[in-house]
C-alpha positions as CSV (number, residue, x, y, z in Angstrom):
1,M,-104.8,-12.6,-24.7
2,C,-103.2,-10.5,-27.3
3,G,-103.0,-9.6,-31.0
4,I,-100.1,-10.6,-33.3
5,A,-99.0,-9.5,-36.8
6,G,-96.0,-9.9,-39.0
7,I,-94.3,-9.3,-42.3
8,W,-91.7,-11.1,-44.3
9,S,-90.9,-9.1,-47.4
10,I,-88.4,-8.6,-50.1
11,N,-89.1,-4.8,-50.2
12,S,-91.1,-3.2,-47.3
13,S,-90.8,-0.4,-44.8
14,L,-91.1,-2.8,-41.9
15,K,-91.2,-0.4,-39.0
16,N,-93.9,1.8,-40.5
17,D,-96.0,-1.1,-41.7
18,L,-95.7,-3.1,-38.4
19,S,-96.9,0.0,-36.6
20,L,-99.9,0.3,-38.9
21,M,-100.7,-3.3,-38.4
22,S,-100.3,-3.2,-34.7
23,N,-102.5,-0.1,-34.3
24,A,-105.2,-1.8,-36.3
25,I,-105.6,-4.4,-33.5
26,I,-105.0,-2.3,-30.5
27,H,-108.3,-3.5,-29.0
28,R,-106.8,-7.0,-28.7
29,G,-104.0,-5.7,-26.5
30,P,-104.3,-2.2,-25.2
31,D,-101.9,-2.7,-22.2
32,D,-98.6,-2.8,-24.1
33,N,-97.0,-3.2,-27.5
34,G,-93.8,-4.4,-29.0
35,I,-92.0,-4.7,-32.4
36,Y,-89.2,-7.0,-33.4
37,I,-87.3,-6.6,-36.7
38,D,-84.7,-8.9,-38.2
39,E,-83.0,-6.5,-40.6
40,K,-80.9,-9.2,-42.3
41,A,-84.0,-11.3,-43.2
42,N,-86.3,-8.3,-43.6
43,L,-88.8,-9.9,-41.3
44,G,-90.7,-8.3,-38.5
45,F,-93.2,-9.1,-35.7
46,A,-95.7,-6.8,-34.0
47,H,-97.5,-7.6,-30.7
48,R,-100.3,-6.1,-28.8
49,R,-100.6,-7.2,-25.2
50,L,-103.7,-7.7,-23.0
51,S,-102.1,-8.6,-19.6
52,I,-103.8,-11.6,-18.0
53,L,-101.0,-13.7,-16.6
54,D,-97.8,-12.2,-15.2
55,L,-98.5,-8.5,-15.5
56,S,-94.8,-7.6,-15.2
57,R,-92.4,-6.8,-18.0
58,A,-91.3,-10.5,-17.9
59,G,-94.2,-11.3,-20.1
60,K,-93.4,-8.7,-22.8
61,Q,-93.5,-9.8,-26.4
62,P,-92.1,-10.3,-29.0
63,M,-90.0,-12.6,-26.8
64,I,-86.5,-13.7,-27.7
65,S,-85.1,-17.0,-26.4
66,P,-82.0,-16.8,-24.2
67,C,-79.9,-18.3,-26.9
68,G,-81.1,-15.6,-29.4
69,R,-82.2,-18.2,-32.0
70,F,-85.9,-18.0,-31.6
71,V,-88.4,-15.2,-31.5
72,L,-92.1,-15.6,-30.5
73,V,-95.3,-13.7,-30.7
74,F,-98.3,-15.4,-29.1
75,N,-102.0,-14.8,-28.7
76,G,-103.9,-16.9,-26.2
77,E,-103.5,-18.8,-22.9
78,I,-101.7,-22.1,-22.1
79,Y,-103.5,-23.5,-19.2
80,N,-101.1,-26.2,-18.3
81,H,-98.0,-24.0,-18.6
82,L,-96.8,-24.6,-15.0
83,K,-97.0,-28.4,-15.6
84,L,-95.0,-27.9,-18.8
85,R,-92.3,-26.1,-16.8
86,D,-92.0,-29.1,-14.5
87,M,-91.8,-31.4,-17.5
88,L,-89.1,-29.3,-19.1
89,E,-87.0,-29.1,-15.9
90,K,-87.3,-32.9,-15.3
91,E,-86.0,-33.5,-18.8
92,G,-82.8,-31.8,-17.9
93,G,-83.2,-28.5,-19.7
94,S,-81.4,-25.4,-18.4
95,F,-84.2,-22.8,-17.8
96,N,-83.6,-19.6,-15.9
97,W,-87.2,-18.4,-15.7
98,L,-87.5,-14.6,-15.6
99,G,-91.2,-14.6,-14.7
100,H,-94.3,-16.8,-14.6
101,S,-95.9,-16.0,-18.0
102,D,-97.2,-18.8,-20.2
103,T,-95.4,-17.1,-23.1
104,E,-92.0,-17.8,-21.6
105,T,-93.1,-21.4,-21.0
106,L,-94.3,-21.8,-24.6
107,L,-91.0,-20.4,-26.0
108,A,-89.0,-22.8,-23.8
109,G,-91.1,-25.7,-24.9
110,L,-90.8,-24.9,-28.6
111,R,-87.0,-24.5,-28.2
112,H,-86.7,-27.8,-26.3
113,W,-89.2,-30.1,-27.9
114,G,-89.6,-28.6,-31.4
115,I,-92.9,-27.6,-33.0
116,E,-94.8,-30.9,-33.3
117,K,-94.1,-32.3,-29.9
118,C,-94.6,-29.0,-28.2
119,L,-98.0,-28.5,-29.9
120,N,-99.2,-31.9,-28.7
121,N,-98.2,-31.1,-25.1
122,L,-100.2,-27.8,-25.0
123,D,-103.6,-27.5,-23.3
124,G,-104.9,-24.1,-24.3
125,M,-106.2,-21.7,-26.9
126,F,-103.5,-20.1,-29.0
127,A,-102.2,-18.7,-32.3
128,F,-98.5,-18.0,-32.5
129,A,-95.6,-17.2,-34.8
130,L,-92.1,-18.5,-34.2
131,W,-89.1,-17.2,-36.0
132,D,-86.0,-19.5,-36.3
133,K,-83.1,-17.2,-37.1
134,Y,-80.7,-20.0,-37.8
135,E,-82.9,-22.0,-40.1
136,Q,-84.5,-18.9,-41.6
137,Q,-88.0,-20.4,-41.1
138,L,-91.2,-19.0,-39.8
139,Y,-93.8,-21.2,-38.1
140,L,-97.4,-20.3,-37.7
141,A,-99.7,-22.5,-35.5
142,R,-103.3,-22.5,-34.2
143,D,-105.0,-24.3,-31.3
144,R,-106.9,-27.5,-31.8
145,M,-110.5,-26.1,-31.9
146,G,-109.6,-22.8,-33.5
147,E,-110.4,-20.6,-30.5
148,K,-107.8,-18.0,-31.6
149,P,-107.8,-16.7,-35.1
150,L,-104.8,-16.5,-37.5
151,Y,-104.9,-15.1,-41.1
152,Y,-101.9,-15.4,-43.5
153,G,-101.0,-15.1,-47.1
154,H,-99.2,-13.0,-49.8
155,N,-100.0,-9.5,-50.9
156,G,-97.7,-8.2,-53.5
157,D,-94.1,-9.1,-52.6
158,S,-94.9,-9.5,-48.9
159,F,-96.0,-12.4,-46.8
160,L,-98.3,-11.2,-44.1
161,F,-100.0,-12.7,-41.0
162,A,-102.2,-11.4,-38.3
163,S,-104.8,-12.2,-35.7
164,E,-107.4,-10.2,-37.6
165,L,-107.8,-9.2,-41.2
166,K,-107.9,-5.5,-40.3
167,A,-104.2,-5.7,-39.5
168,I,-103.4,-7.2,-42.9
169,T,-105.4,-4.6,-44.7
170,A,-103.6,-1.9,-42.8
171,H,-100.4,-2.7,-44.6
172,S,-99.3,0.3,-46.8
173,Q,-99.2,-1.8,-50.0
174,W,-102.4,-3.7,-49.4
175,Q,-104.5,-4.4,-52.5
176,G,-107.5,-6.7,-51.9
177,E,-109.7,-8.7,-54.3
178,I,-112.9,-10.3,-53.0
179,N,-113.0,-14.1,-53.2
180,R,-116.3,-14.9,-54.8
181,D,-116.2,-18.5,-53.8
182,A,-115.7,-17.4,-50.2
183,L,-118.7,-15.0,-50.7
184,A,-120.8,-17.9,-52.0
185,L,-120.0,-19.9,-48.8
186,F,-120.8,-16.9,-46.7
187,V,-124.3,-16.5,-48.1
188,K,-124.9,-20.2,-47.4
189,Y,-123.5,-20.4,-43.9
190,N,-123.6,-16.8,-42.6
191,N,-119.8,-16.9,-42.2
192,V,-116.7,-17.4,-44.3
193,P,-115.5,-20.9,-43.3
194,S,-111.8,-21.9,-42.8
195,P,-109.5,-22.0,-44.7
196,Y,-111.0,-19.3,-46.8
197,S,-111.1,-15.6,-46.1
198,I,-113.1,-13.0,-48.0
199,Y,-110.0,-11.9,-49.8
200,K,-108.1,-13.9,-52.5
201,G,-104.6,-14.8,-51.5
202,I,-105.3,-14.7,-47.7
203,K,-106.3,-17.8,-45.8
204,K,-107.3,-18.7,-42.3
205,L,-105.0,-21.3,-40.7
206,L,-107.1,-24.3,-40.0
207,P,-107.6,-25.3,-36.4
208,A,-105.0,-27.9,-35.1
209,H,-102.7,-27.0,-38.0
210,Y,-99.3,-25.3,-38.5
211,V,-97.5,-24.0,-41.6
212,V,-93.8,-23.4,-42.3
213,I,-92.7,-20.4,-44.3
214,S,-89.3,-20.1,-45.9
215,D,-87.3,-18.6,-48.8
216,R,-87.8,-15.0,-47.5
217,G,-91.6,-15.5,-47.3
218,R,-92.0,-16.8,-50.9
219,K,-92.5,-20.5,-50.0
220,V,-95.4,-21.6,-47.8
221,S,-95.7,-25.3,-46.9
222,T,-98.9,-27.3,-47.0
223,S,-100.6,-26.9,-43.6
224,Q,-99.7,-29.8,-41.2
225,C,-102.3,-31.3,-38.9
226,Y,-101.0,-32.1,-35.4
227,W,-104.4,-33.2,-33.8
228,S,-107.0,-34.6,-36.1
229,L,-110.6,-34.2,-35.0
230,A,-111.6,-36.5,-37.9
231,G,-109.1,-39.1,-36.7
232,K,-110.3,-38.9,-33.1
233,F,-113.9,-39.0,-34.2
234,D,-113.3,-42.0,-36.5
235,A,-111.3,-43.9,-33.9
236,N,-113.7,-43.3,-31.0
237,I,-117.1,-43.4,-32.6
238,N,-116.9,-47.2,-33.2
239,H,-115.0,-47.9,-29.9
240,S,-117.1,-46.0,-27.4
241,Q,-117.3,-46.9,-23.8
242,S,-120.4,-49.0,-24.2
243,D,-119.5,-51.2,-21.3
244,I,-119.4,-48.4,-18.7
245,S,-122.4,-47.4,-16.7
246,A,-124.2,-44.0,-16.8
247,E,-123.2,-43.4,-13.2
248,E,-119.5,-43.9,-13.9
249,L,-119.6,-41.7,-17.0
250,I,-121.4,-38.9,-15.1
251,A,-118.8,-39.1,-12.3
252,E,-115.9,-39.0,-14.7
253,L,-117.5,-36.1,-16.7
254,D,-118.0,-34.2,-13.4
255,K,-114.4,-34.6,-12.4
256,L,-113.1,-33.7,-15.9
257,L,-115.3,-30.6,-16.0
258,R,-114.1,-29.5,-12.5
259,N,-110.5,-29.7,-13.5
260,T,-111.0,-28.0,-16.8
261,V,-112.9,-25.1,-15.4
262,A,-110.4,-24.7,-12.5
263,S,-107.5,-24.5,-15.0
264,R,-109.4,-21.8,-17.0
265,M,-109.8,-19.7,-13.9
266,Q,-106.1,-18.9,-13.7
267,A,-105.7,-15.2,-14.1
268,D,-104.1,-12.1,-12.5
269,V,-107.2,-10.0,-13.3
270,P,-110.9,-10.3,-12.3
271,I,-112.8,-13.2,-13.8
272,G,-116.5,-14.0,-14.3
273,A,-118.9,-15.7,-16.6
274,F,-121.6,-15.2,-19.3
275,F,-124.7,-16.8,-17.9
276,S,-127.9,-17.5,-19.9
277,G,-129.3,-20.1,-17.4
278,G,-129.0,-22.8,-20.1
279,F,-127.4,-26.1,-19.3
280,D,-124.0,-25.2,-20.7
281,S,-123.4,-21.9,-19.0
282,T,-125.0,-23.2,-15.8
283,M,-122.6,-26.1,-15.8
284,V,-119.6,-23.8,-16.2
285,V,-120.8,-21.4,-13.4
286,A,-121.7,-24.3,-11.1
287,Q,-118.1,-25.6,-11.4
288,M,-116.7,-22.2,-11.0
289,Q,-118.6,-21.7,-7.8
290,A,-117.4,-25.1,-6.6
291,V,-113.8,-24.1,-6.8
292,S,-114.1,-20.4,-5.9
293,S,-113.8,-19.0,-2.4
294,K,-116.2,-16.1,-3.3
295,P,-119.3,-15.6,-5.4
296,V,-118.6,-15.7,-9.1
297,K,-119.6,-12.6,-11.1
298,T,-122.2,-13.6,-13.8
299,Y,-123.9,-11.6,-16.5
300,T,-127.2,-12.2,-18.3
301,I,-128.6,-10.2,-21.2
302,G,-132.4,-10.0,-21.7
303,N,-135.0,-8.6,-24.0
304,K,-138.2,-7.4,-22.4
305,N,-140.0,-7.2,-25.7
306,S,-139.3,-10.7,-26.9
307,E,-140.9,-14.0,-26.2
308,I,-137.4,-15.4,-25.9
309,D,-136.2,-13.8,-22.6
310,E,-133.9,-15.9,-20.4
311,V,-133.5,-13.3,-17.6
312,Q,-136.1,-14.6,-15.1
313,H,-135.0,-18.2,-15.5
314,A,-131.3,-17.2,-15.2
315,N,-131.9,-15.1,-12.1
316,K,-133.5,-18.0,-10.2
317,I,-130.5,-20.3,-11.0
318,A,-128.0,-17.5,-10.2
319,N,-129.7,-17.0,-6.9
320,Y,-129.6,-20.7,-6.1
321,L,-125.9,-21.0,-7.0
322,G,-125.2,-17.8,-5.0
323,T,-123.4,-15.8,-7.8
324,D,-122.8,-12.1,-7.9
325,H,-125.3,-11.7,-10.7
326,S,-125.9,-8.8,-13.1
327,T,-128.9,-8.5,-15.4
328,I,-128.6,-6.4,-18.5
329,Y,-131.6,-5.1,-20.4
330,P,-130.3,-3.1,-23.4
331,T,-132.8,-1.0,-25.3
332,A,-133.6,-1.4,-29.0
333,G,-131.6,1.7,-29.5
334,D,-128.6,0.1,-27.8
335,A,-128.8,-2.9,-30.1
336,L,-129.4,-0.9,-33.2
337,S,-126.4,1.3,-32.4
338,I,-124.1,-1.8,-32.8
339,I,-125.1,-2.5,-36.4
340,P,-122.8,0.2,-37.9
341,K,-119.9,-1.2,-35.9
342,I,-120.3,-4.8,-37.1
343,P,-118.1,-4.4,-40.2
344,Q,-115.3,-3.0,-37.9
345,I,-115.7,-5.7,-35.2
346,Y,-115.9,-8.6,-37.7
347,D,-113.2,-8.1,-40.3
348,E,-115.0,-10.0,-42.9
349,P,-118.7,-10.5,-43.5
350,F,-120.4,-12.3,-40.6
351,A,-124.2,-12.6,-40.3
352,D,-125.0,-14.5,-37.1
353,S,-127.4,-12.0,-35.6
354,S,-126.6,-13.0,-32.0
355,Q,-123.4,-11.1,-32.6
356,I,-125.3,-8.1,-31.4
357,P,-126.2,-9.2,-27.8
358,T,-122.8,-11.0,-27.6
359,F,-121.1,-7.6,-28.1
360,L,-123.5,-5.8,-25.7
361,V,-122.9,-8.3,-22.8
362,S,-119.1,-8.2,-23.5
363,Q,-119.2,-4.5,-23.3
364,I,-121.0,-4.5,-19.9
365,A,-118.8,-7.3,-18.4
366,R,-115.6,-5.5,-19.4
367,R,-116.4,-2.8,-16.8
368,D,-115.7,-5.3,-14.1
369,L,-113.7,-8.2,-15.6
370,G,-110.6,-9.0,-17.6
371,V,-111.6,-12.6,-18.3
372,V,-115.0,-14.3,-18.8
373,L,-115.8,-18.0,-19.1
374,T,-118.6,-19.1,-21.5
375,G,-120.6,-22.3,-22.2
376,D,-119.7,-22.4,-25.9
377,G,-119.2,-25.9,-27.3
378,G,-121.5,-27.9,-25.1
379,D,-124.2,-28.2,-27.8
380,E,-121.8,-29.3,-30.5
381,I,-120.0,-31.8,-28.3
382,F,-122.9,-33.4,-26.4
383,G,-125.7,-33.1,-29.0
384,G,-127.8,-30.2,-27.7
385,Y,-129.2,-28.6,-30.8
386,N,-132.7,-29.4,-32.0
387,R,-131.2,-30.7,-35.2
388,H,-129.3,-33.3,-33.2
389,V,-132.4,-34.4,-31.2
390,F,-135.1,-34.3,-33.9
391,G,-133.2,-34.3,-37.2
392,P,-132.5,-38.1,-37.4
393,K,-136.1,-38.8,-36.4
394,I,-137.5,-36.4,-39.0
395,W,-135.2,-37.8,-41.7
396,N,-136.2,-41.4,-40.9
397,I,-139.8,-40.3,-41.7
398,I,-139.5,-38.0,-44.7
399,K,-136.9,-40.1,-46.6
400,Y,-139.6,-42.6,-47.4
401,I,-141.8,-39.9,-49.1
402,P,-141.0,-39.6,-52.8
403,L,-138.7,-36.6,-53.5
404,V,-141.1,-35.1,-56.0
405,L,-143.9,-34.9,-53.5
406,R,-141.6,-33.5,-50.8
407,K,-140.5,-30.7,-53.2
408,M,-144.1,-29.8,-54.0
409,L,-145.0,-29.6,-50.3
410,S,-141.9,-27.6,-49.5
411,R,-142.7,-25.0,-52.2
412,Q,-146.3,-24.7,-51.1
413,I,-145.5,-24.2,-47.4
414,L,-142.6,-21.8,-48.0
415,R,-145.0,-19.5,-49.8
416,T,-147.0,-19.1,-46.7
417,S,-147.0,-15.6,-45.0
418,N,-146.2,-14.9,-41.4
419,L,-149.8,-14.1,-40.8
420,N,-151.1,-17.5,-42.0
421,M,-148.3,-19.3,-40.0
422,N,-149.3,-17.5,-36.8
423,V,-152.9,-18.6,-37.3
424,F,-151.7,-22.2,-37.7
425,R,-149.5,-21.9,-34.6
426,N,-152.5,-20.8,-32.5
427,F,-154.3,-24.0,-33.2
428,L,-151.5,-26.1,-31.8
429,P,-151.3,-27.3,-28.2
430,R,-149.5,-24.9,-26.0
431,H,-146.4,-27.1,-25.5
432,L,-145.8,-27.0,-29.3
433,Q,-146.1,-23.2,-29.5
434,F,-142.3,-22.9,-28.9
435,P,-140.3,-19.6,-29.3
436,D,-139.3,-18.7,-32.8
437,F,-141.9,-21.1,-34.1
438,E,-142.2,-19.7,-37.6
439,A,-138.4,-19.7,-38.3
440,K,-138.0,-23.3,-37.1
441,L,-141.0,-24.5,-39.2
442,V,-139.5,-22.8,-42.3
443,K,-136.2,-24.6,-41.6
444,L,-137.9,-27.9,-41.3
445,F,-139.8,-27.6,-44.6
446,S,-136.7,-26.4,-46.4
447,T,-135.1,-29.8,-45.8
448,L,-137.7,-31.6,-47.8
449,D,-135.6,-31.2,-50.9
450,A,-132.8,-33.4,-49.5
451,K,-131.8,-36.4,-51.6
452,N,-129.8,-38.1,-48.7
453,D,-129.0,-37.7,-45.1
454,F,-125.9,-35.5,-45.7
455,E,-127.9,-33.1,-47.9
456,F,-130.6,-33.1,-45.1
457,Y,-128.0,-31.8,-42.6
458,Q,-126.6,-29.3,-45.2
459,L,-130.0,-27.9,-45.8
460,I,-130.6,-27.4,-42.1
461,R,-127.3,-25.4,-41.9
462,T,-127.8,-23.5,-45.2
463,H,-129.4,-20.1,-45.5
464,W,-129.4,-19.1,-49.2
465,K,-130.0,-22.4,-51.0
466,E,-129.9,-20.9,-54.5
467,N,-126.5,-21.8,-56.0
468,K,-126.3,-18.8,-58.3
469,V,-127.0,-15.9,-55.9
470,V,-123.3,-15.0,-56.0
471,L,-122.1,-14.1,-59.5
472,G,-118.8,-15.5,-60.8
473,S,-118.6,-18.2,-58.1
474,S,-117.6,-21.8,-58.8
475,F,-118.6,-23.0,-55.3
476,C,-119.3,-26.7,-54.9
477,L,-121.0,-28.4,-51.9
478,Q,-118.5,-30.1,-49.7
479,K,-118.5,-33.9,-49.8
480,N,-119.5,-36.1,-46.8
481,S,-116.4,-37.6,-45.1
482,F,-118.5,-39.8,-42.8
483,S,-121.1,-41.3,-45.0
484,N,-120.9,-44.7,-43.1
485,F,-121.9,-43.1,-39.8
486,K,-125.4,-42.5,-38.5
487,L,-126.9,-39.1,-39.2
488,F,-126.5,-38.0,-35.5
489,D,-122.8,-38.7,-35.6
490,Q,-122.4,-36.9,-38.9
491,M,-124.1,-33.9,-37.5
492,I,-121.9,-33.8,-34.4
493,Y,-118.8,-34.1,-36.4
494,Q,-119.7,-31.4,-39.0
495,D,-120.8,-29.0,-36.3
496,M,-117.6,-29.4,-34.4
497,Q,-115.5,-29.1,-37.6
498,T,-117.2,-26.1,-39.1
499,Y,-120.1,-24.4,-37.3
500,L,-118.3,-24.3,-34.0
501,P,-115.0,-22.6,-35.1
502,D,-116.4,-20.6,-38.0
503,D,-119.5,-19.2,-36.3
504,I,-119.7,-19.7,-32.6
505,I,-116.1,-19.2,-31.7
506,T,-115.6,-16.4,-34.2
507,K,-118.6,-14.5,-32.9
508,V,-117.4,-14.6,-29.3
509,D,-113.8,-13.9,-30.0
510,R,-114.4,-10.8,-32.1
511,A,-117.2,-9.5,-29.8
512,S,-115.2,-9.9,-26.6
513,M,-111.8,-8.8,-28.0
514,A,-113.4,-5.7,-29.5
515,V,-113.7,-4.5,-25.9
516,S,-110.4,-6.1,-24.7
517,L,-112.2,-8.9,-22.8
518,E,-110.7,-12.4,-22.8
519,A,-113.3,-15.2,-23.3
520,R,-112.5,-18.8,-22.4
521,A,-114.6,-21.8,-23.2
522,P,-114.0,-24.9,-20.9
523,F,-116.0,-27.2,-23.2
524,L,-113.4,-26.7,-25.9
525,S,-110.7,-28.5,-23.9
526,H,-109.3,-31.2,-26.2
527,K,-109.3,-33.7,-23.3
528,L,-113.0,-33.1,-22.7
529,I,-113.7,-33.5,-26.4
530,E,-111.8,-36.7,-26.6
531,F,-113.8,-38.0,-23.6
532,A,-117.1,-36.9,-25.1
533,L,-116.4,-38.7,-28.4
534,Q,-116.2,-42.0,-26.4
535,I,-119.6,-41.5,-24.9
536,P,-122.3,-43.6,-26.7
537,S,-125.0,-41.6,-28.4
538,Q,-127.7,-43.0,-26.2
539,F,-126.1,-41.0,-23.3
540,K,-126.3,-37.8,-25.3
541,V,-129.8,-37.9,-26.8
542,R,-132.7,-39.7,-25.1
543,G,-136.2,-39.2,-26.4
544,S,-136.7,-35.5,-26.9
545,L,-133.8,-34.5,-24.6
546,G,-130.3,-33.5,-25.9
547,K,-127.2,-33.4,-23.8
548,W,-128.6,-36.1,-21.5
549,I,-125.4,-36.9,-19.7
550,L,-124.6,-33.2,-19.2
551,R,-128.0,-32.6,-17.8
552,E,-127.6,-35.5,-15.3
553,T,-124.2,-34.2,-14.3
554,L,-125.6,-30.7,-13.7
555,Y,-128.4,-32.1,-11.5
556,R,-125.7,-32.7,-8.9
557,Y,-125.5,-28.9,-8.5
558,V,-128.9,-27.5,-9.5
559,P,-132.4,-29.0,-8.9
560,K,-134.0,-30.4,-12.1
561,K,-137.1,-28.2,-11.7
562,L,-135.0,-25.0,-12.1
563,L,-133.5,-26.2,-15.4
564,E,-136.2,-27.9,-17.4
565,R,-137.5,-25.7,-20.2
566,P,-137.4,-25.5,-24.0
567,K,-134.0,-24.6,-25.6
568,Q,-134.1,-20.9,-26.5
569,G,-131.1,-18.7,-27.2
570,F,-130.8,-15.1,-28.1
571,G,-133.9,-13.6,-29.7
572,I,-133.1,-10.8,-32.2
573,P,-136.1,-9.2,-33.9
574,I,-134.4,-8.8,-37.3
575,D,-137.8,-8.9,-39.1
576,E,-139.2,-6.1,-37.0
577,W,-136.1,-4.0,-37.4
578,L,-136.1,-4.5,-41.2
579,R,-139.7,-3.5,-41.4
580,G,-139.2,-0.6,-39.0
581,P,-136.1,1.5,-38.1
582,L,-133.8,-0.3,-40.5
583,K,-136.0,-0.3,-43.5
584,D,-134.4,2.7,-45.3
585,W,-130.9,1.5,-44.5
586,A,-131.8,-1.9,-46.0
587,E,-133.4,-0.4,-49.0
588,S,-130.3,1.7,-49.7
589,L,-128.0,-1.3,-49.5
590,L,-130.3,-3.5,-51.6
591,N,-131.0,-0.8,-54.3
592,E,-131.3,-2.5,-57.7
593,S,-129.0,-0.1,-59.6
594,R,-126.4,-0.5,-56.8
595,L,-126.5,-4.3,-56.9
596,N,-126.2,-4.3,-60.7
597,Q,-123.3,-1.9,-60.6
598,E,-121.3,-3.8,-58.0
599,G,-121.9,-7.1,-59.7
600,Y,-121.5,-9.4,-56.7
601,F,-125.1,-10.8,-56.4
602,N,-127.9,-11.9,-58.7
603,T,-130.0,-8.8,-58.4
604,K,-133.2,-10.6,-59.4
605,L,-132.8,-13.1,-56.6
606,V,-132.0,-10.5,-53.9
607,R,-134.7,-8.1,-55.0
608,T,-137.2,-11.0,-55.0
609,A,-136.2,-11.9,-51.5
610,W,-136.8,-8.3,-50.4
611,E,-140.2,-8.2,-52.1
612,D,-141.1,-11.5,-50.5
613,F,-140.1,-10.2,-47.1
614,S,-142.1,-7.0,-47.6
615,H,-145.2,-9.1,-48.4
616,G,-144.8,-11.2,-45.2
617,R,-143.1,-14.3,-46.5
618,I,-141.5,-16.2,-43.6
619,G,-137.8,-16.9,-43.3
620,R,-136.6,-14.2,-45.8
621,E,-135.2,-11.9,-43.0
622,Q,-132.3,-14.3,-42.5
623,H,-131.5,-14.3,-46.2
624,L,-131.6,-10.5,-46.3
625,W,-129.5,-10.1,-43.1
626,C,-126.7,-12.1,-44.8
627,I,-126.7,-9.9,-47.9
628,L,-127.0,-6.7,-45.8
629,M,-124.0,-7.7,-43.7
630,F,-121.9,-8.1,-46.8
631,Q,-123.1,-4.8,-48.3
632,S,-122.5,-3.0,-45.0
633,W,-119.0,-4.5,-44.8
634,L,-118.3,-3.5,-48.4
635,D,-119.3,0.1,-47.6
636,Y,-117.0,0.1,-44.6
637,Q,-114.0,-1.3,-46.5
638,R,-114.4,1.3,-49.2
639,K,-114.6,4.2,-46.7
640,I,-111.7,3.0,-44.5
641,I,-109.1,1.3,-46.7
642,R,-110.3,2.3,-50.2
643,K,-108.4,-0.6,-51.8
644,I,-111.0,-3.1,-53.0
């Protein structure tokens, strides 16, 4: 795992700027650094190394091919790189390997096969830049599911790219202008989705895409897709393995998971796992234990003051599996101390509040480990979220209620205070008094405005629903690409295409890499995803259970009685913090005169949300957290780079 950056410029002090960009992402690679400059082309690469495979100098980057034609900087891991070496040698290439790094294998593959074929042969997470000196072309590429980030674009007369925005903004000539359309997307989804970035002129390279840059950085091709999730989805969803039995599917999934996890345990540094005790992380840890000769190190984070606390449950499963388990109980002070660091960790506004415990558990795990495996992706691929399980059922009921009546009901319920909602909750049977009850109920009633099934899904995903909260934005809601599919299948696709890379993967990558910890997610293997897409939906959701086939596979390793419980997740008391220790901080960032002066938000809407929250209206804390994360980010940018 590493950090990469580069410049192709007509006029630029390359060495100085590359050093600035490299230093900005030192956390991604504190073990070594390197700079390459092609004086004739006025192009340069910078690389920060976090040594995971081949700790010797043979893995140093930027790496130049033996023929001198190609130069590579690479961030990530290629899990099948030893198999690729065998393939290359069998095809008759001349390879005098200097070490056993996956970087050397990747460079040889790009040289031998070319960009498109090489990308299709890779099993891994990666973002890389390849310079072809003879053709004077620069290639940028990103892995299939977007596990590794890559930003690129023009600023002044320079073409810039980097693993994180902070490297691009470190360039001496950087001048940034906020993209208001991207900001509008942020307040709806809590993140800035690809291919946008928060800055005009800078993009995120889409997952499973590459671009070609030429003409001294002035010409950038349209991004090319080498593995289409939409294509795989479209091809498989109507040709699923409907003739195969559940037992056969479970056996095949078990084998595939075992091989996938084993391949992601390759490392020359200590390796462990994040462990919540949920199905996804338990599946990963169970497979790790199955292939490991010693107890796997596992880490769980808890909150003694929350009704959502997974520690006791996770401890029982860890004990059953025999892991070397650590339980982390950060204090409220520990959590609150992270908030000022969020703008630095997440280069652009990011408002998934589970970013805080993710950073805390990464920080603790880094004391012992260099690599950690996670269960990320299981929910999106196998249908594990409540929206997957209950969403289609709810929509099939409410769609028959006249829209005007649904809107009236929605408005009335959403005016209810937390106090009244708690009273209502107390009258329900105990099994319906699930954690985070109020927030989930608000989310449900907010979907009543939907005109069709796609809008229903979008409203579930959306936070600020007002279209004019961001001033000067021309944002339009994306169109539905799979309107002929059932709502469940539409949700699965959209979550895999957007929510997974832009929220979940971004959260874990930035939090873990901020402390120089490499995170790997076995569920994001493209082979596993392609297999999962062929599994009929009745093997994913049955009754009120999501991820049915994954559950059945896991029961081979852990007794059912240890696993059955409501889906929970991290519990972050944002509402308590904003009414308590963060109240003055929030008020200063949401000050009316400040909002008017800055001119990014509709001041009336934001202040109304703050007043609603202050008077106990449910659900408003998430709206406010989103605005506060932007305001905090804006403060940080002004203090650090002073160029926006």
